C-alpha positions in Angstrom: 10.3 17.4 27.6 9.8 14.8 24.5 12.2 15.9 21.5 10.1 17.0 18.7 11.8 15.8 15.5 11.4 18.4 12.4 10.9 16.4 9.0 13.7 17.5 6.5 13.1 20.1 4.1 14.0 19.6 0.1 14.3 23.0 -1.9 13.8 22.5 -5.5 14.3 25.1 -8.2 11.4 25.5 -10.7 12.7 27.5 -13.8 10.2 29.5 -15.9 7.7 28.3 -13.8 4.9 30.6 -14.5 6.0 30.5 -18.1 5.1 27.0 -18.2 1.8 26.3 -16.3 -1.4 27.2 -17.0 -3.8 28.0 -14.5 -0.8 29.2 -12.4 -3.1 30.7 -9.5 -4.7 27.2 -9.1 -1.4 25.2 -8.9 0.1 27.7 -6.7 -2.8 27.5 -4.5 -3.2 23.8 -4.1 1.0 23.4 -3.6 0.4 26.1 -1.0 -2.9 24.4 0.4 -0.4 20.8 1.1 1.9 23.0 3.4 4.7 23.6 0.7 6.6 27.1 0.4 6.4 28.4 -2.8 8.2 31.7 -3.6 9.8 33.5 -6.6 13.6 33.8 -6.6 14.5 37.5 -6.6 13.2 39.3 -9.7 13.9 36.2 -11.9 11.6 34.1 -13.3 12.7 31.0 -11.4 10.6 29.8 -8.4 11.9 27.5 -5.7 9.3 24.7 -3.5 10.8 24.0 -0.2 8.8 21.0 1.3 9.2 17.8 3.0 9.4 14.2 1.5 5.7 13.7 2.3 4.6 17.3 1.0 6.3 16.3 -2.3 4.5 12.9 -2.5 1.1 14.8 -1.9 2.1 17.6 -4.5 2.8 15.1 -7.3 -0.4 13.2 -6.3 -2.4 16.7 -6.7 -0.6 17.6 -10.0 -1.5 13.8 -11.5 -5.2 14.0 -10.5 -5.3 17.5 -11.7 -5.7 16.6 -15.5 -4.0 19.9 -16.3 -1.5 18.8 -19.2 0.7 22.1 -18.5 1.4 20.7 -15.0 3.0 17.7 -15.9 6.2 19.0 -16.3 6.4 20.0 -12.4 5.2 16.3 -11.6 7.7 14.9 -13.6 10.5 17.7 -11.9 9.3 16.8 -8.4 9.6 13.1 -9.1 13.4 13.5 -10.7 15.0 16.1 -8.0 12.9 15.6 -5.1 12.2 12.4 -4.6 14.6 10.2 -2.6 12.3 8.5 -0.3 13.3 7.4 3.1 12.3 3.8 4.0 10.0 4.6 6.4 7.6 6.8 4.0 7.8 4.1 1.8 6.5 2.2 4.2 3.9 4.8 5.5 2.4 5.0 1.8 2.1 1.1 1.4 0.7 1.0 4.6 -1.8 3.4 3.4 -2.8 1.4 0.4 -3.0 -2.1 1.6 -3.5 -3.6 -1.8 -0.3 -1.8 -3.3 1.7 -4.0 -6.0 5.6 -3.3 -6.2 4.5 -1.5 -9.6 2.4 0.8 -8.2 5.1 1.7 -5.1 7.5 2.3 -8.2 5.2 4.2 -10.1 4.0 6.4 -7.1 7.4 7.3 -5.5 9.8 6.5 -8.2 11.7 4.3 -6.0 13.8 1.5 -7.2 12.5 -2.7 -7.4 14.9 -3.5 -4.6 13.1 -0.4 -2.6 10.0 -1.6 -3.1 10.2 -5.3 -2.8 11.8 -4.4 0.8 8.8 -2.3 1.8 6.0 -4.8 0.5 7.5 -7.9 2.0 7.9 -6.1 5.4 4.7 -5.7 5.2 3.4 -9.1 4.6 5.5 -10.6 7.1 4.4 -8.1 9.6 1.0 -9.2 8.9 1.4 -13.2 9.5 
């Protein structure tokens, strides 16, 4: 029987989540549709998001594409707290966007210049 590896999930605390966003129903629905777990912490105003690296990426893309200014703080928080992308995930992102530049990869994932160069170089060498 093959061993099934489950992706590592990250827990991110979202202070005053509902007080900071407009159209909370829409952002909560979008986040849950991506597959993330979003729940309130006890009776406090704080919420928590539990998601894999890829789900965090998809959530950031969803928020950035939404054109809702009150949601951008969450995108920034996810980039700071949740994104320590593995090399394989960066490679997967770059493969899905074959014309992506180093700067675009860095902006999209908040990775370092070295990580982005390594991924782009690896893809270019694989093509030859």
